[in-house]
MARDO-539118 format. One line per field, with one value per residue (C-alpha): x, y, z. Coordinates in Angstrom, 2 decimals. Last residue first. Layout:
N
px	c(X/...)
py	c(Y/...)
pz	c(Z/...)
//
This chain:
752
px	c(37.94/38.57/40.85/42.57/43.48/45.49/47.53/48.21/48.96/51.07/52.86/53.73/55.34/57.53/59.00/59.70/61.73/63.41/64.60/65.08/68.08/69.61/68.37/65.96/64.63/64.48/62.89/60.21/59.58/59.06/56.97/54.73/54.37/53.49/50.58/49.19/49.49/47.66/44.66/44.92/44.38/44.12/43.45/46.61/46.59/48.76/46.97/46.40/47.69/48.30/48.90/51.69/53.06/53.43/54.92/57.50/58.01/58.50/61.04/62.54/63.17/63.88/67.09/67.84/70.95/73.90/76.23/74.78/72.63/70.44/70.08/69.14/72.48/74.67/73.29/70.30/68.77/65.93/64.72/61.10/61.33/62.53/60.05/57.35/59.29/58.76/54.76/54.40/55.56/53.88/50.51/51.95/52.40/54.03/53.60/56.00/56.99/59.58/61.47/61.17/64.51/62.75/58.79/58.52/56.50/57.24/61.42/61.79/60.74/62.37/65.58/64.87/64.35/67.31/69.14/67.63/68.35/66.20/65.53/62.46/64.24/66.91/64.82/62.98/66.31/67.35/63.91/65.13/67.94/66.62/64.33/66.54/68.61/65.99/65.23/68.89/72.00/74.94/76.35/79.40/82.64/84.84/83.92/82.94/81.75/81.13/78.78/77.31/74.52/74.07/70.76/71.87/75.31/73.43/71.13/73.51/75.70/72.62/71.97/75.29/76.03/72.65/73.96/70.43/71.73/69.90/72.48/75.72/75.05/74.98/78.09/79.42/78.53/79.27/82.57/83.36/82.21/84.80/87.87/91.16/93.02/96.36/99.93/100.25/98.36/95.10/92.90/93.71/93.15/91.83/88.56/88.47/89.58/86.49/83.77/84.75/84.51/81.08/80.40/81.66/79.28/76.46/77.62/77.43/74.19/71.99/73.03/69.11/67.00/66.24/63.36/61.81/61.52/62.85/61.92/62.67/66.93/66.54/65.13/67.77/71.06/69.89/70.14/73.03/75.28/77.51/75.20/73.94/74.35/72.83/72.15/72.17/70.88/68.59/70.01/71.68/73.60/71.65/74.28/77.36/76.45/75.20/78.22/80.44/78.45/78.50/82.73/84.92/87.84/91.05/92.96/95.54/98.49/98.72/98.54/101.19/101.01/103.59/102.70/105.68/105.31/108.74/111.08/112.25/111.21/110.42/114.69/113.14/109.99/111.74/111.72/107.95/105.36/102.83/103.79/100.69/98.98/98.34/99.69/102.86/103.47/107.14/107.07/110.00/108.38/108.45/108.05/105.97/103.77/100.42/98.92/95.34/94.26/68.50/68.37/70.76/68.37/67.61/71.62/72.09/69.31/69.03/72.49/72.23/69.26/70.88/74.08/73.69/71.44/72.34/73.47/74.53/73.04/74.10/70.15/71.12/69.82/67.43/65.51/65.68/63.22/60.85/61.49/62.77/64.70/64.17/60.75/59.29/60.30/63.05/61.87/60.40/59.02/61.47/59.15/61.65/64.31/62.65/62.37/65.98/66.11/65.95/64.64/67.83/68.67/72.03/75.16/74.90/75.89/79.82/81.70/82.80/79.92/80.40/83.38/82.02/78.53/75.45/73.98/73.57/77.07/78.29/77.65/74.47/74.86/71.98/69.70/72.77/74.59/76.83/76.02/77.42/80.18/80.12/80.20/84.88/85.65/89.08/91.72/94.44/94.03/95.90/92.18/91.63/94.66/92.87/90.63/92.92/94.52/90.54/90.31/90.72/88.03/85.51/86.40/85.87/82.37/81.62/81.55/78.79/80.22/80.07/77.66/78.50/76.45/79.28/79.91/80.44/82.60/85.01/84.50/85.58/84.77/87.48/88.94/90.75/88.48/86.46/89.48/90.21/86.57/86.61/90.28/88.10/84.75/86.93/90.98/91.54/95.80/95.71/94.64/92.29/89.66/86.93/86.94/82.98/82.20/85.56/88.52/90.45/94.34/95.82/99.08/99.13/97.74/98.08/96.06/99.32/102.11/101.27/99.32/95.66/96.00/91.85/89.15/86.12/83.73/79.88/78.99/76.19/79.50/78.94/79.09/82.24/83.53/83.02/84.95/87.83/87.96/87.55/90.38/92.57/91.21/91.54/95.03/97.91/101.28/102.67/99.97/99.34/96.67/97.58/93.77/95.33/94.73/96.93/96.38/98.04/101.01/103.58/105.79/107.07/107.66/108.97/105.63/107.38/105.02/103.36/104.32/104.29/106.67/106.44/109.34/108.71/110.68/113.89/114.08/112.85/108.86/109.20/105.79/104.65/101.86/99.80/99.02/97.62/98.03/94.72/92.99/91.66/89.84/90.67/87.02/84.43/82.44/80.27/81.97/85.50/84.45/83.11/86.25/88.26/85.63/87.04/90.55/89.63/88.68/92.02/94.36/92.52/92.28/96.22/97.04/94.79/97.14/100.65/98.90/97.65/101.51/102.15/104.28/108.03/109.63/110.85/107.70/107.98/108.37/109.22/108.91/108.56/110.11/109.05/110.47/113.06/115.66/114.96/114.37/112.81/111.37/107.34/106.40/102.47/103.63/105.26/108.86/109.07/111.97/112.63/113.90/113.92/112.20/111.99/109.35/108.01/109.43/110.53/113.62/114.99/116.73/117.08/119.91/119.49/117.65/115.30/114.46/111.70/109.26/105.81/103.30/100.13/97.33/93.87/92.58/88.72/86.82/84.36/84.57/87.93/89.67/92.73/95.97/98.62/102.36/104.09/107.45/110.26/113.54/115.89/119.89/120.52/121.91/118.95/118.82/121.78/121.90/122.15/119.72/116.95/115.49/114.96/114.82/111.33/112.04/108.78/106.79/107.27/106.57/102.74/102.95/103.45/101.16/98.37/98.41/98.14/95.39/93.41/94.04/92.87/89.36/89.73/88.93/86.83/84.47/84.75/83.60/80.54/79.98/79.70/77.77/75.19/75.17/74.78/71.51/69.93/70.08/68.10/65.36/65.34/62.52/62.88/64.42/61.93/63.23/60.82/59.67/58.38/55.54/52.46/50.80/50.54/54.64/55.54/57.27/61.12/63.14/65.54/67.57/66.81/68.08/70.16/67.70/69.09/72.19/75.53/78.54/80.55/80.85/79.90/82.61/85.47/85.15/85.44/88.50/90.40/91.69/94.83/95.04/97.48/95.02/93.04/89.23/86.40/86.45/85.60/86.29/84.75/84.74/88.29/88.71/90.88/93.43/92.78/96.34/96.40/99.40/100.51/101.80/103.00/99.49/96.43/95.21/91.98/92.28/92.93/93.64/90.52/92.72/92.76/96.29/97.00/94.10/92.44/96.75/96.93/99.82/102.50/104.09/104.90/103.16/104.36/108.08/110.58)
py	c(41.91/44.73/42.42/41.38/44.74/45.19/41.97/43.76/46.64/45.39/43.52/46.57/47.56/45.10/45.58/48.99/47.71/45.05/48.07/50.20/48.42/50.64/47.85/50.64/50.83/47.46/47.38/49.96/47.04/44.59/46.27/47.11/43.77/42.69/45.10/44.13/40.53/40.84/42.28/39.79/37.11/33.52/30.78/28.08/24.51/23.96/26.92/30.05/32.33/36.26/34.64/32.65/35.42/38.11/35.59/35.43/39.30/39.38/36.73/38.96/42.03/40.32/39.56/35.84/34.87/32.42/35.19/39.00/40.93/39.79/43.20/44.86/46.71/44.98/41.05/39.01/42.39/42.52/38.78/39.06/38.02/35.31/34.23/35.13/33.23/30.40/30.98/31.74/28.52/26.63/27.73/27.39/23.24/20.72/17.07/15.29/11.87/11.97/14.32/17.67/18.63/20.70/20.55/23.92/26.52/23.75/23.36/26.59/27.85/25.66/26.36/30.50/29.31/26.86/30.36/32.78/29.91/31.33/28.10/26.79/27.41/24.92/22.22/22.63/22.23/19.15/17.70/17.89/16.15/13.52/12.99/13.04/10.65/7.91/8.28/7.74/9.39/7.85/10.01/12.56/13.96/16.09/19.24/18.95/21.57/23.86/22.43/21.78/20.33/15.94/16.37/14.60/17.13/20.16/19.38/17.87/21.16/23.47/21.09/21.75/24.94/25.65/23.75/22.29/19.75/17.41/19.14/18.49/14.74/14.80/16.36/13.95/10.91/12.66/13.37/9.79/8.44/10.35/9.27/10.87/9.12/8.75/9.84/11.92/9.94/10.69/12.75/16.24/15.49/19.10/17.19/15.45/18.25/20.77/17.47/17.74/21.51/20.64/18.11/20.57/23.44/20.58/20.64/24.07/23.90/27.15/27.53/27.19/26.36/29.85/29.90/26.95/28.01/25.95/21.92/20.35/22.06/19.23/16.84/17.12/17.27/13.69/12.37/14.15/12.63/14.86/15.30/18.50/19.26/22.46/21.54/25.42/26.43/28.29/30.05/32.39/34.55/34.64/32.21/33.74/37.80/36.48/34.97/37.67/40.13/38.16/38.03/35.27/34.55/34.75/31.43/30.28/31.53/33.40/29.50/27.96/25.15/23.26/19.40/16.17/13.81/11.68/12.04/10.67/13.95/17.17/19.09/17.83/20.04/23.30/23.70/24.14/22.20/22.57/26.50/27.12/28.19/24.13/21.83/19.36/16.73/15.60/16.13/19.03/21.08/20.21/16.19/13.58/13.13/12.81/9.50/9.13/7.46/8.22/10.92/12.01/10.66/6.90/6.16/2.53/2.46/5.49/5.18/1.52/3.14/5.81/3.70/5.45/8.12/8.17/5.02/4.44/3.35/6.31/8.03/7.68/5.52/6.14/9.24/9.30/6.77/9.19/11.51/15.04/15.51/18.36/19.76/16.04/16.69/14.53/11.38/10.31/13.94/16.39/16.73/16.51/18.08/20.52/21.52/21.83/25.58/26.70/30.58/32.13/29.94/28.87/29.96/33.42/33.62/34.58/33.25/35.25/34.07/30.24/30.09/28.11/26.06/27.24/27.81/26.69/28.86/24.94/23.63/21.07/17.74/16.21/18.17/15.39/17.07/14.71/11.37/10.95/8.44/6.57/3.36/3.58/2.90/1.45/3.11/1.14/1.39/-1.23/-1.85/1.93/1.53/-1.40/0.98/3.89/0.99/-0.19/4.09/3.54/1.45/3.53/6.33/3.62/3.24/6.80/8.37/10.58/11.92/9.22/10.06/11.42/9.52/9.91/6.01/6.16/8.72/6.66/3.66/5.02/7.11/6.91/10.27/10.69/12.44/14.21/15.91/17.35/18.16/20.20/21.83/23.12/24.62/26.90/26.76/28.23/28.06/31.86/33.26/32.04/34.41/33.74/31.31/31.30/28.03/27.46/25.94/26.24/25.44/24.08/25.14/22.63/19.57/18.12/14.88/12.81/15.19/17.77/18.13/18.28/20.14/20.71/22.28/22.22/24.98/26.04/22.55/23.06/23.81/20.03/18.09/19.91/20.09/16.35/15.11/16.94/15.51/11.99/11.85/13.31/10.46/7.46/7.45/6.13/5.89/5.66/6.60/9.25/11.24/14.52/15.82/19.42/21.12/18.74/15.07/13.59/15.29/13.82/15.15/12.80/14.59/17.56/20.25/23.90/25.92/28.43/32.08/33.33/36.48/39.72/42.46/45.90/47.80/47.97/46.10/47.57/46.51/43.11/42.43/39.15/36.76/34.52/30.93/28.58/24.56/22.58/19.95/16.19/14.17/10.46/7.92/10.66/12.01/14.81/17.43/16.86/17.43/21.32/21.78/20.96/23.12/26.31/25.55/25.79/29.66/29.74/28.71/30.74/33.53/33.47/33.40/35.79/38.53/37.31/38.20/41.71/42.45/41.69/39.14/40.04/36.50/34.33/33.95/34.35/31.55/31.71/28.26/28.04/26.56/27.35/29.46/26.96/28.32/31.97/31.95/35.90/35.36/36.05/34.80/35.35/36.67/33.86/34.08/33.05/30.76/30.87/29.11/30.35/29.63/30.00/30.39/29.73/26.52/25.69/26.48/25.48/26.69/30.58/32.05/34.88/32.81/34.42/35.50/36.47/39.43/39.82/43.49/42.77/43.40/41.56/41.09/40.63/38.08/37.85/33.94/33.16/35.47/36.55/37.11/39.96/39.95/43.56/42.51/43.28/41.61/40.12/39.38/35.57/34.24/31.96/30.43/28.49/25.57/22.86/23.34/22.85/19.49/20.81/18.02/17.23/17.79/19.91/17.53/15.05/16.41/17.73/13.69/12.01/14.98/14.44/10.51/10.78/13.18/10.20/7.87/9.85/10.49/6.96/6.41/8.88/7.04/3.78/4.93/6.78/4.02/1.28/3.84/4.23/0.10/0.24/2.88/0.64/-2.41/0.13/0.63/4.26/7.26/9.50/12.66/15.57/19.19/22.08/25.11/28.49/30.25/27.92/27.60/23.88/23.05/23.13/20.34/20.62/17.91/15.29/12.75/13.84/11.61/13.18/13.25/17.36/16.34/16.79/15.42/18.57/19.75/16.52/14.85/17.96/17.92/14.25/14.65/17.43/19.51/21.36/25.08/27.42/29.90/29.78/28.89/31.51/32.78/29.14/28.65/25.67/27.72/28.06/24.35/23.11/20.77/17.79/14.82/11.39/9.26/6.68/8.95/6.89/7.63/4.52/4.04/1.98/0.46/2.91/1.55/1.18/1.99/5.64/5.38/9.22/11.64/14.54/16.45/19.62/21.38/23.64/23.95/27.78/29.03/25.73/26.37/24.44)
pz	c(181.65/184.03/185.96/182.97/181.96/185.74/184.84/181.25/183.13/185.28/183.10/180.73/184.39/184.95/181.47/181.93/184.99/183.30/180.92/183.95/185.70/188.33/191.30/192.81/189.32/189.37/193.13/191.73/188.89/191.08/193.25/190.13/189.18/192.31/192.64/189.09/189.86/193.31/191.01/188.73/191.04/189.75/191.74/193.85/194.16/191.31/188.97/188.58/185.65/187.16/190.47/189.88/187.48/190.07/192.65/189.68/189.29/193.36/193.26/189.95/191.42/195.01/193.43/193.41/194.58/193.48/192.65/194.11/192.94/196.56/198.19/201.36/200.69/203.75/203.41/204.53/205.63/203.27/204.92/204.10/200.00/200.82/203.76/200.53/197.92/200.53/201.02/197.06/195.86/198.93/197.24/193.95/194.61/192.87/194.26/197.28/197.47/194.85/196.05/194.24/192.37/189.95/190.16/189.07/191.71/194.26/193.39/193.12/196.46/197.95/196.69/196.93/201.37/200.47/199.68/202.22/205.32/208.20/210.13/208.44/204.95/206.25/207.39/204.14/202.02/204.53/203.58/200.08/200.75/202.82/199.25/196.67/198.80/198.79/195.23/194.73/193.44/195.40/197.34/196.99/199.28/197.10/198.48/201.77/203.32/199.97/197.69/195.02/193.84/194.07/195.56/198.98/198.99/198.69/201.45/203.47/203.71/204.16/207.25/208.39/208.06/209.86/213.25/214.36/216.83/213.96/211.63/213.51/214.23/210.38/209.52/212.20/210.37/206.73/208.19/209.11/206.93/204.49/206.55/205.32/202.46/203.78/203.30/205.78/208.48/209.75/212.12/210.86/207.56/206.82/205.54/209.02/211.24/209.38/210.09/213.93/214.08/212.61/215.84/218.14/217.09/216.91/221.03/221.69/220.23/220.03/216.06/215.30/218.00/219.19/216.65/217.99/220.77/223.79/224.90/221.71/222.21/224.88/222.98/220.71/222.99/224.62/221.56/220.59/223.05/225.66/228.32/229.10/233.04/234.89/238.32/239.34/236.17/237.34/240.06/237.57/239.48/242.43/245.17/243.72/244.31/247.59/248.59/247.00/249.31/252.33/252.37/250.78/252.03/249.71/248.54/250.69/250.52/253.95/255.49/253.48/250.97/250.22/248.61/248.65/246.46/246.49/243.84/240.77/238.65/239.92/238.47/234.65/235.63/235.52/231.64/230.90/230.09/226.58/225.51/223.51/220.36/219.70/222.05/221.44/223.95/223.67/227.38/226.94/224.16/220.33/218.83/220.10/217.49/218.59/219.90/218.96/220.34/229.41/230.92/233.79/236.62/235.11/234.83/233.99/231.90/230.01/229.03/227.92/225.38/224.29/223.30/219.84/218.66/214.89/214.01/210.18/207.13/204.96/205.18/208.90/210.92/214.67/214.11/210.10/210.47/211.51/208.31/207.64/211.42/213.54/212.46/213.10/216.97/218.64/221.12/224.24/224.86/227.54/230.89/233.68/231.37/231.17/235.15/235.25/233.16/230.27/229.73/229.69/226.11/226.27/223.86/223.89/227.36/227.19/229.15/232.52/234.71/234.56/236.52/239.09/238.62/239.70/243.67/246.95/248.30/249.19/245.20/245.03/244.61/245.74/242.53/240.77/237.90/237.35/239.13/242.45/243.28/247.21/244.93/245.90/241.93/241.85/240.54/238.78/235.12/233.14/232.06/230.09/227.81/226.45/225.72/224.35/222.07/220.86/220.43/216.15/216.38/218.20/215.32/212.87/213.87/214.40/217.74/219.64/222.72/226.14/228.60/231.82/234.47/237.68/237.07/233.69/233.62/236.27/234.92/231.70/228.79/225.60/224.67/221.52/219.48/222.49/223.11/219.71/219.30/222.73/221.43/218.09/220.45/221.46/220.56/224.23/224.42/223.18/226.16/228.89/226.88/224.41/221.83/222.42/223.35/226.17/226.17/229.49/229.84/232.53/233.79/237.43/239.05/241.80/241.49/240.84/240.58/237.57/234.14/232.43/229.51/229.21/231.77/228.87/228.60/227.94/227.46/230.09/232.24/233.86/230.98/229.51/233.12/233.77/230.48/231.92/235.06/233.70/231.49/234.67/236.51/234.45/234.86/231.78/233.20/229.86/226.81/227.33/226.22/223.37/222.02/221.56/224.39/225.60/227.98/231.07/231.82/234.36/237.43/239.18/242.98/244.47/243.77/244.00/244.94/241.93/241.57/238.37/237.42/236.81/235.78/237.49/234.31/236.42/239.55/242.74/241.72/241.18/240.48/241.68/240.24/242.06/241.17/243.72/242.29/240.60/243.55/242.42/244.44/243.97/243.70/242.71/245.23/243.06/245.69/243.96/240.58/241.43/243.33/240.41/238.86/241.11/240.64/237.23/237.84/239.73/236.93/233.96/236.45/237.17/233.55/232.85/235.17/233.02/229.80/230.98/230.82/227.43/226.65/225.83/225.21/227.95/229.49/233.47/235.89/240.02/240.95/245.22/248.29/251.81/254.15/257.15/255.59/255.75/258.97/259.43/262.57/263.65/260.39/259.31/255.95/255.09/253.81/250.25/248.40/245.04/242.27/239.09/235.93/231.97/229.89/226.39/224.90/228.38/230.24/233.79/236.16/235.99/237.06/239.81/242.33/244.28/247.88/248.44/251.06/250.54/249.47/248.94/246.77/246.33/242.87/241.95/240.36/243.20/243.41/241.32/243.80/242.07/244.14/243.26/245.13/245.42/245.76/248.10/247.95/250.14/248.86/247.95/251.20/251.88/248.45/249.97/246.44/248.64/250.93/247.90/248.21/252.32/254.84/256.35/260.01/260.24/258.08/259.99/263.93/262.29/260.45/264.26/265.91/263.41/263.99/267.75/267.52/264.81/267.47/270.63/268.47/267.73/271.00/271.88/268.70/270.16/273.78/271.79/269.57/272.84/275.11/272.16/272.06/275.57/275.92/272.78/275.01/277.82/275.52/274.38/274.82/271.97/273.27/274.28/274.39/275.62/273.81/275.25/275.66/274.31/277.54/276.69/276.08/272.17/271.47/270.15/268.20/268.98/267.22/263.60/261.06/257.90/254.67/254.50/253.79/255.84/254.14/254.13/258.30/259.61/257.45/257.84/261.83/261.65/259.42/261.38/259.25/260.92/262.71/261.37/259.66/262.07/261.44/261.70/258.15/257.33/253.53/251.39/248.13/248.00/248.56/251.48/249.91/251.26/250.93/250.79/251.69/249.53/246.90/243.34/242.54/240.97/245.05/244.28/248.25/250.84/254.40/257.13/259.55/259.51/258.61/257.92/257.49/255.58/255.41/255.91/253.21/253.99/257.19/257.39/260.56/262.72/262.10/260.75)
//
């Protein structure tokens, strides 16, 4: 095998310290150079050196300085001065230097040994004689996830005529590709690849979207690695081949062939594998959710060891990344089956709020955590720590392509330094609701433990094994393709050649990366509602409603419970857990949840959890009316009218409040100002009050006075006249005449 065809870069071989906590099938640890850390001056066929990498990527601003510059008396030049050291210190320094040199020679021997071993590794596809197949010229498209640009070139390949694997959506072909750096066409030593194409005809853009997804996920893998987890992860490089000499110029995805035991760890629909249970894949998915400020989560983790391929990204908007992007529904499916493990806790990831029954259902997953072999190393960094800047000095990767409406541009990390110690009264109807829901459940569970354990951060369900080659069903997307059947029960072999490395960054792209939304450089939004409420309290009140992705995830959990997704067909769905998540969604400012809770507690018809009822009690009526006021404050017009009617007539008013016409006038006026509520600007539909009737009721209050208001015949006459004009505009002439008559009566009172 030629040197330029070496397909991996090795972090170290037998460095004398051993490898504790290895939970994969391979004993050798490899380092795939990340695309955001690419050095333009490095030669492509130069192996990475452990000491060089540590010196380059592990330096911090707190490193001790052994020398300093001092300006001389003349002030014209600087001289170098070194601190004075004793004889013993010099001897120790000499011994250290000798030891470092010895280790360097040992490492060089290890590199040479690994190099020779790699050259003589047998080709697992030798028996198929791919070198005898006709050579084809293909156009290759590679994607730079940082700049968002595509790079095009031509490559020489040999592809088998028949597929060797077939999945639900794609079929796979054995392929060899000649390195663009090879001086001779030595096909026997060319790297092995897998070319995949969709069985059914799809739009050509689907191929490009798949590559963008995988390269963006690769960036998130590198962001995860910067936090020094026990085991690093990487995601396979993928590009597109256009067979320009074939009819129709068909497209193929091209990936390096991974030889080894292929395992699917989780899916895009909540599946978590029981056999060979791993901590790293689950912690990586959880990390991406918090590190991206809830804007996305990387799931569908599968591959050999911690070298993953074909992931899926759920985004908060549900846009981009193909049909497998289930949006907040996919996030809800992940957290319903996720039990935080030791890596999650060590990296400061907060548990997602689950009900007592849901936690009990995860007891099996908790037992599996005890079987995992990964051991913490003590060097893990807390997610979003200021020390863990991206090497470009800016925000986490791949967020620029997401919809920006899920976050407030004015939010920055300084807000987390001054968060209030408890949610504001606007968010919770009563002070006692902060710690316990009206149903008696704890709302902010585990917050105290989180605060004490990570001060810098505040504070299985097993699916049916039918369909797909892996027995791990997914929604709207193939879980696995058939090429993996040929990979089992072998030693891991990772391929990566020089011309297949990630595209290098130019200075323009780096500047773009550094300057894009620098305010989110260390964004880290925990997964628990308690911290989310405090974050929302730090932004403007009018932007709180609907701005919490976490609230939308909890609301998606409600819909899944109501649809029976989390129970067997013959079982009753969990109503208590549904209410639990509905209350958490309301605390996060999700208007639909706030309105639904107000109707449930007031014993009124509701469209969410329609068959759920609560006991009619004074406490529940009080809670229901508090939710009505919250919804009215949030801009829900029916809730405004409901609050106005309650203060006006006293019906449905909570026991601790009295009839107050001043408050009624306030909410009537607020409802009248919302003229853009529907397409026509009127409210003649079922369940809504028309504009003319609200104006007329305001006029009646001003005409008679009482309950905190004084009679005002002039205002009453004007309001009756406005009500008459609104009735005429709605083609209600008889009602308009009545309002004109009432206006005359009001003005007559003014003359008296």
